[in-house]
C-alpha distance (Angstrom), angle and dihedral (degrees) to the residues before:
residue distance angle dihedral
X1 . . .
X2 3.77 . .
X3 3.81 91.7 .
X4 3.64 91.4 47.6
X5 3.90 91.7 53.4
X6 3.80 90.2 48.3
X7 3.74 91.4 50.8
X8 3.86 90.9 50.7
X9 3.82 90.4 50.0
X10 3.82 90.1 48.8
X11 3.86 90.8 53.1
X12 3.79 92.5 46.8
X13 3.86 90.4 54.3
X14 3.77 91.6 55.8
X15 3.85 93.8 63.6
X16 3.73 91.1 71.4
X17 3.80 122.7 90.6
X18 3.85 106.7 -95.9
X19 3.80 121.9 -153.8
X20 3.80 107.5 132.9
X21 3.73 113.9 111.2
X22 3.73 91.2 -1.6
X23 3.85 114.0 92.9
X24 3.78 96.5 -71.3
X25 3.85 91.1 -158.7
X26 3.76 116.1 96.4
X27 3.86 107.2 -170.8
X28 3.78 127.6 -142.9
X29 3.67 129.1 -145.1
X30 3.74 103.8 173.4
X31 3.84 121.1 150.9
X32 3.77 95.2 -153.8
X33 3.76 132.2 32.7
X34 3.79 120.2 -159.2
X35 3.84 121.8 -141.1
X36 3.80 108.6 -151.6
X37 3.83 130.5 -176.5
X38 3.88 95.1 -160.7
X39 3.81 105.0 55.9
X40 3.87 116.6 70.5
X41 3.83 93.7 -145.0
X42 3.74 98.4 123.1
X43 3.86 130.4 79.4
X44 3.87 108.4 -88.8
X45 3.79 97.6 -106.1
X46 3.86 90.8 46.6
X47 3.76 94.1 44.5
X48 3.84 90.7 51.3
X49 3.78 91.1 50.2
X50 3.78 92.7 48.6
X51 3.83 92.5 50.6
X52 3.72 89.7 50.9
X53 3.72 93.6 46.9
X54 3.92 92.7 49.6
X55 3.76 91.0 48.6
X56 3.80 90.2 52.3
X57 3.71 91.7 58.0
X58 3.92 94.4 35.6
X59 3.84 96.5 -117.4
X60 3.78 132.9 130.3
X61 3.80 90.6 -153.0
X62 3.77 141.2 1.9
X63 3.83 130.9 -156.7
X64 3.78 114.1 -138.7
X65 3.79 116.2 -158.9
X66 3.81 111.9 -142.9
X67 3.77 93.2 -131.1
X68 3.79 93.3 51.8
X69 3.78 97.3 42.0
X70 3.87 92.7 99.8
X71 3.73 89.1 52.4
X72 3.78 89.2 55.9
X73 3.87 87.3 52.6
X74 3.82 91.0 50.1
X75 3.78 92.6 51.1
X76 3.83 90.6 52.1
X77 3.84 90.0 46.4
X78 3.70 89.2 55.2
X79 3.76 92.0 46.4
X80 3.76 90.6 51.9
X81 3.84 91.8 51.8
X82 3.77 89.5 52.9
X83 3.90 89.4 46.7
X84 3.87 88.8 51.0
X85 3.87 89.7 55.5
X86 3.80 92.4 47.9
X87 3.90 92.0 50.9
X88 3.80 90.6 50.8
X89 3.77 90.0 49.9
X90 3.83 91.5 51.1
X91 3.80 91.7 46.6
X92 3.82 89.3 53.9
X93 3.85 90.0 50.3
X94 3.84 88.7 53.0
X95 3.76 92.7 48.9
X96 3.88 91.8 50.3
X97 3.78 89.6 54.7
X98 3.75 93.9 46.0
X99 3.77 97.9 51.2
X100 3.84 91.6 51.0
X101 3.74 126.6 87.0
X102 3.82 119.1 -63.2
X103 3.86 102.7 -47.9
X104 3.69 120.0 -114.2
X105 3.83 123.1 -126.1
X106 3.86 90.0 -99.2
X107 3.81 90.0 51.1
X108 3.86 91.3 50.4
X109 3.82 90.3 51.2
X110 3.87 88.3 50.8
X111 3.74 92.3 52.5
X112 3.74 90.5 51.1
X113 3.79 91.9 50.6
X114 3.84 91.3 47.1
X115 3.80 90.7 50.7
X116 3.74 90.3 49.2
X117 3.82 90.0 51.0
X118 3.81 91.0 49.0
X119 3.91 89.6 53.4
X120 3.76 92.4 50.1
X121 3.77 93.5 50.5
X122 3.77 93.7 45.4
X123 3.80 87.3 51.7
X124 3.85 90.4 51.6
X125 3.85 89.5 49.9
X126 3.81 88.8 52.4
X127 3.75 91.6 49.7
X128 3.78 91.4 48.4
X129 3.74 93.6 50.9
X130 3.80 91.7 55.7
X131 3.84 90.8 49.0
X132 3.83 92.2 45.9
X133 3.90 89.7 59.1
X134 3.82 89.4 45.6
X135 3.83 95.5 50.6
X136 3.85 91.2 44.6
X137 3.80 90.0 49.9
X138 3.86 91.6 52.7
X139 3.75 92.1 60.6
X140 3.80 93.3 39.2
X141 3.80 96.0 55.2
X142 3.80 93.6 44.5
X143 3.78 88.5 62.7
X144 3.79 104.0 -112.1
X145 3.85 100.3 127.6
X146 3.78 122.0 81.2
X147 3.79 121.1 -79.5
X148 3.87 97.6 -96.0
X149 3.83 90.2 64.8
X150 3.76 90.4 57.0
X151 3.87 87.2 78.8
X152 3.77 119.0 87.6
X153 3.89 92.1 -4.5
X154 3.69 95.9 -177.4
X155 3.89 110.7 73.5
X156 3.87 100.6 157.1
X157 3.81 142.5 13.2
X158 3.76 93.0 -96.0
X159 3.82 90.3 58.7
X160 3.85 87.2 45.1
X161 3.88 90.8 52.6
X162 3.89 88.6 55.7
X163 3.72 96.1 41.2
X164 3.87 96.6 49.2
X165 3.79 95.3 34.1
X166 3.83 99.7 47.5
X167 3.78 102.9 19.8
X168 3.80 105.6 35.1
X169 3.91 124.3 -3.7
X170 3.65 136.6 -14.2
X171 3.83 124.1 -118.1
X172 3.75 121.1 -64.4
X173 3.73 111.0 -7.8
X174 3.77 128.8 -174.2
X175 3.85 133.5 -157.9
X176 3.78 87.9 -11.1
X177 3.84 102.8 133.2
X178 3.79 137.1 62.7
X179 3.70 131.8 159.3
X180 3.83 129.3 -179.0
X181 3.84 119.5 -160.0
X182 3.85 124.3 -179.3
X183 3.76 143.0 -178.8
X184 3.85 136.9 166.6
X185 3.81 91.1 -81.7
X186 3.84 97.5 48.8
X187 3.74 139.6 -78.1
X188 3.75 151.5 -111.8
X189 3.82 137.1 -119.3
X190 3.70 116.3 -153.9
X191 3.77 120.8 -168.3
X192 3.69 126.0 -172.6
X193 3.75 103.1 -147.6
X194 3.86 101.8 -176.6
X195 3.78 137.2 -5.2
X196 3.83 135.8 -179.8
X197 3.80 144.6 144.6
X198 3.78 132.6 -87.8
X199 3.79 107.1 -170.3
X200 3.82 104.7 -58.6
X201 3.74 95.3 -15.5
X202 3.72 128.1 92.3
X203 3.82 115.0 -140.1
X204 3.81 129.0 -166.1
X205 3.77 139.4 171.8
X206 3.94 118.3 -149.7
X207 3.74 140.9 167.8
X208 3.79 131.1 -144.5
X209 3.77 126.3 -154.0
X210 3.88 113.3 -164.7
X211 3.78 121.6 -159.3
X212 3.74 136.8 -177.8
X213 3.79 103.4 46.2
X214 3.83 109.7 125.2
X215 3.83 97.7 -166.8
X216 3.75 142.1 10.4
X217 3.61 92.6 -104.1
X218 3.70 91.8 58.6
X219 3.87 120.9 99.3
X220 3.87 91.1 -97.5
X221 3.89 95.4 113.3
X222 3.85 93.5 40.3
X223 3.87 87.0 49.4
X224 3.77 93.0 52.4
X225 3.81 89.5 60.1
X226 3.83 86.7 66.5
X227 3.80 99.1 38.7
X228 3.73 102.9 54.9
X229 3.74 111.6 -70.3
X230 3.87 133.6 -92.4
X231 3.71 140.6 -44.8
X232 3.86 94.6 -62.3
X233 3.68 119.3 37.0
X234 3.89 126.1 175.9
X235 3.92 109.8 -171.4
X236 3.68 133.2 -175.0
X237 3.87 128.9 -166.5
X238 3.76 130.7 -164.4
X239 3.92 121.5 171.1
X240 3.77 114.8 -123.2
X241 3.80 98.9 176.9
X242 3.80 134.2 12.6
X243 3.84 129.7 -179.8
X244 3.72 121.2 162.4
X245 3.81 134.7 177.5
X246 3.82 130.7 162.0
X247 3.81 92.7 -91.3
X248 3.76 105.1 26.0
X249 3.78 140.3 41.7
X250 3.79 133.7 -171.0
X251 3.75 118.1 -172.9
X252 3.72 130.8 168.7
X253 3.85 129.1 -179.7
X254 3.75 144.1 174.7
X255 3.81 107.7 -123.6
X256 3.80 112.7 -179.8
X257 3.71 114.9 -177.4
X258 3.91 137.8 -171.3
X259 3.74 115.6 -151.4
X260 3.77 130.7 -173.4
X261 3.86 133.6 175.3
X262 3.76 105.4 -141.0
X263 3.76 109.8 178.2
X264 3.81 97.8 -160.1
X265 3.81 126.3 5.8
X266 3.84 111.9 -122.1
X267 3.83 91.6 25.2
X268 3.74 123.5 124.8
X269 3.84 115.6 -110.1
X270 3.81 124.6 -163.5
X271 3.77 110.4 -123.1
X272 3.80 92.0 -125.4
X273 3.78 93.4 49.8
X274 3.84 96.5 49.4
X275 3.84 107.1 120.0
X276 3.78 115.2 -154.9
X277 3.79 143.0 119.8
X278 3.79 146.2 -172.4
X279 3.81 119.0 -113.4
X280 3.78 109.2 -157.5
X281 3.74 99.5 -169.0
X282 3.81 137.8 177.6
X283 3.85 120.8 -166.0
X284 3.70 134.3 -166.6
X285 3.79 121.8 -165.0
X286 3.83 126.2 -162.2
X287 3.79 120.8 -174.4
X288 3.75 130.9 177.8
X289 3.73 116.1 -171.6
X290 3.83 144.7 170.8
X291 3.90 120.8 -95.8
X292 3.81 91.6 -95.5
X293 3.75 97.0 35.8
X294 3.80 92.7 -117.8
X295 3.89 91.2 133.8
X296 3.80 133.0 17.6
X297 3.82 142.5 172.9
X298 3.83 116.5 -143.7
X299 3.75 140.0 178.4
X300 3.79 124.8 -166.8
X301 3.83 117.0 -163.9
X302 3.76 118.3 -162.2
X303 3.84 130.4 -173.7
X304 3.74 120.2 -176.0
X305 3.81 136.8 -169.9
X306 3.83 107.2 -150.8
X307 3.82 123.7 -155.5
X308 3.74 118.4 173.7
X309 3.80 147.9 165.3
X310 3.78 123.0 -85.7
X311 3.84 90.9 -105.1
X312 3.84 90.2 52.7
X313 3.84 92.9 51.1
X314 3.84 90.0 49.5
X315 3.85 92.6 59.9
X316 3.90 94.7 54.3
X317 3.81 123.5 99.4
X318 3.71 121.1 -128.9
X319 3.87 125.5 -142.7
X320 3.79 90.6 -102.6
X321 3.78 105.2 87.5
X322 3.74 92.3 -159.1
X323 3.80 95.0 51.9
X324 3.80 119.0 102.3
X325 3.84 121.8 -121.2
X326 3.86 116.1 -86.8
X327 3.82 96.6 54.5
X328 3.85 91.3 118.5
X329 3.77 116.2 77.8
X330 3.89 110.4 154.6
X331 3.95 138.7 49.8
X332 3.81 121.2 -71.7
X333 3.72 143.5 179.6
X334 3.78 132.5 -111.6
X335 3.86 132.9 -177.6
X336 3.82 134.7 -168.1
X337 3.68 142.8 160.8
X338 3.93 134.3 -137.6
X339 3.70 109.9 -152.4
X340 3.76 125.8 175.2
X341 3.74 151.0 106.4
X342 3.79 133.9 -79.9
X343 3.78 122.3 -152.8
X344 3.80 125.9 -161.3
X345 3.81 90.7 -17.8
X346 3.70 88.4 -81.0
X347 3.75 107.6 75.7
X348 3.84 128.2 54.1
X349 3.73 128.3 174.4
X350 3.86 118.0 -177.3
X351 3.77 143.7 167.1
X352 3.68 119.2 -125.3
X353 3.84 104.0 -143.6
X354 3.89 122.0 -174.5
X355 3.74 105.8 -146.5
X356 3.76 111.6 -179.8
X357 3.76 144.1 -24.3
X358 3.72 138.4 178.5
X359 3.73 116.9 -76.7
X360 3.88 91.7 -102.9
X361 3.86 98.6 81.3
X362 3.66 133.5 40.3
X363 3.86 117.9 -109.4
X364 3.77 116.2 -125.1
X365 3.86 105.5 -108.1
X366 3.93 96.0 -150.4
X367 3.81 129.2 80.9
X368 3.81 111.6 -136.6
X369 3.78 122.2 -145.9
X370 3.72 119.7 -145.7
X371 3.71 134.1 -166.8
X372 3.83 130.7 -153.1
X373 3.86 129.9 -171.1
X374 3.78 117.0 -175.3
X375 3.77 121.6 -165.1
X376 3.83 113.9 -112.4
X377 3.85 106.8 -92.2
X378 3.82 134.0 165.1
X379 3.73 103.0 -104.8
């Protein structure tokens, strides 16, 4: 009965979207992007700008071709230059009225109308600036610009809005991620509880539950380093390199994390017994896929520099099987790779393979297999 219950719980976990510890980046290779005023699928500021823009051209939607997106940006830039000149002209008219004799009632009404017109034009300029950044980012992320522009592709929060909204995730998301990994010695469940965006950086909070270790001198803590962290994990992501074509993707990101094992929230923890560490990680994802994206092969390489508290170091196992715990007392490096297959953009199966580490800690000797099921979304 107990095994049946565990199996049922296991299956229920799999229905959640799963991104944590798998390559979290889901690339796009669309040729056309549709701007729509009905669906609330954009960040608030961008959504407002799109609605205003579509109203100004009297359309409910507009298809933007990737190749012509920069042309749309240039048109709006020219429009803004014209609006700036119009605003300057209106301001001159207001000054002319203001410096004259005491204005008449009609002149006061005229100034009010001119000021209202200036506000409307400035609002249109602001809207156009947001859309300019959006249209330029569409072309950028598809891969049209020259190679130097592939490095550090996100330069502002508008580009971040497009990148995380259309390419990866969408706005603030809660309880949207779950991954289960297993080997002969046990497994780990990694849940991404909440994620969002700060400027051009993606931020998420996740939790990892490890199972299978029989004692503290097992490889449980060492294994946690390769399966996602501890009970509380605060993660950041910033793209370093991005190159995307229909059949191949290269993506690299800086992903620092701060991990802590807190036994009970609200409990007192002695300073010297607090176990936590900083994971300064860099990742590089390579994906090869079919023309329609129905099937793909991917490999995600990760290298991390680990800096922890004394209590954290004391729980790690060294390569010497006879050595007691507490032999590690300084930062170290680890590396690993996730390699697997993706089918129909919904199912991913990957092997978590520890590659190498400094000589200070023992490398887990088992490969863990993870499974990911993503709800069917229009990507």
